[in-house]
Phi, psi and omega in degrees: 000128182284160182296317182296315181297320180299311182289327174295319179294316176296320177295314179295325179291325181289323179292322178296317176300315179302311179291325177299318179293325175296316180297313181295320177296317180299312184292320184293321179288321182285324180051068178294153186298324183257022181284139176257013182289122178233175179292328178296318179293318176298318178296317179296322181288325177292321176294326177300311180297321179293321177299315180298317176302315178297319177297317178297320179293320180295316178298323179294316182289323179293318180295319183289335179290332181270358175073026179272000000 
């Protein structure tokens, strides 16, 4: 994985996380009557983003170990 692609992917994922948090916070504060947003869904989405970050870091470390 090249350096530019890696940093672009990491930056894009962070921007997606930032806007996702804004949307979840807005829905959580507003509390529409038919909303199915629960703490379980919020926790699941945060764990999902964390897992993807860990996978990106692992791929970066594995790739750098092979000297590519």
